[in-house]
C-alpha positions in Angstrom: 0.1 0.1 0.1 2.8 2.5 0.5 4.3 1.8 -2.8 1.1 2.7 -4.5 0.9 5.8 -2.2 4.3 6.8 -3.4 3.5 6.3 -6.9 0.3 8.1 -6.8 1.6 11.0 -5.0 4.7 11.3 -7.3 2.0 11.1 -10.5 0.0 14.1 -8.8 3.0 15.8 -8.1 4.4 16.1 -11.7 0.8 17.3 -12.7 1.1 19.9 -10.1 4.5 20.9 -11.1 3.1 21.0 -15.0 -0.3 22.8 -14.2 1.6 25.3 -12.0 3.9 26.3 -14.5 1.2 27.4 -16.7 0.0 29.5 -13.7 3.1 31.1 -13.1 3.4 32.3 -16.6 0.1 33.8 -16.3 0.2 35.4 -13.0 4.0 35.4 -11.8 6.5 33.4 -9.7 5.5 35.2 -6.4 2.0 35.1 -6.6 1.9 31.5 -7.4 4.1 30.7 -4.7 2.0 32.3 -2.6 -0.9 30.0 -3.5 1.2 26.8 -3.4 2.0 27.9 0.1 -1.7 28.4 0.8 -2.3 25.0 -0.5 0.5 23.6 1.6 -1.5 25.3 4.6 -4.9 23.9 3.9 -3.0 20.3 3.1 -1.5 20.2 6.8 -4.5 21.5 8.6 -6.6 18.8 6.7 -4.3 16.3 7.5 -4.6 17.0 11.2 -8.4 16.4 10.8 -8.3 13.1 8.9 -10.9 10.5 9.8 -11.5 8.3 6.9 -9.1 6.4 4.4 -10.5 8.0 1.5 -10.0 11.4 3.1 -6.4 10.4 3.7 -6.1 9.8 0.0 -7.4 13.3 -1.1 -5.0 15.1 1.4 -2.0 12.8 0.1 -2.8 13.9 -3.4 -3.2 17.4 -2.4 0.2 17.5 -1.0 1.7 15.7 -3.8 0.1 18.5 -6.2 1.7 21.3 -3.8 5.0 19.3 -3.6 5.4 19.3 -7.2 4.3 22.9 -7.6 6.4 24.4 -4.8 9.6 22.6 -5.8 9.3 23.2 -9.7 8.5 27.0 -8.8 11.3 27.4 -6.5 13.7 26.2 -9.1 12.3 28.5 -11.6 12.6 31.5 -9.2 16.2 30.6 -8.4 16.7 30.7 -12.3 15.3 34.1 -12.5 17.6 35.4 -9.4 20.8 34.1 -10.4 23.1 35.9 -12.7 23.9 34.6 -15.9 27.6 34.3 -15.7 26.9 32.1 -12.3 23.7 30.2 -13.1 25.5 27.0 -12.9 26.9 27.7 -9.3 23.1 28.6 -8.2 21.8 25.1 -9.1 
């Protein structure tokens, strides 16, 4: 069951990274990161109140979406902030 959870969360993380990439293009990096941080707050708060197995899967997928989005957005933001001559050092 744990392996299935890891696979499903990784799939939703890749979907979140992909979708939030488009959102970042529309509204900018800072606003999109704020949205993903809000999703993280909702995810952690929801995880505290989980009572059923189905709700656990929903919250796990929500965590996957926000995890993939925040990781890809953070990398894009580092790319924006790094000087052209030192971009390899920053990554």
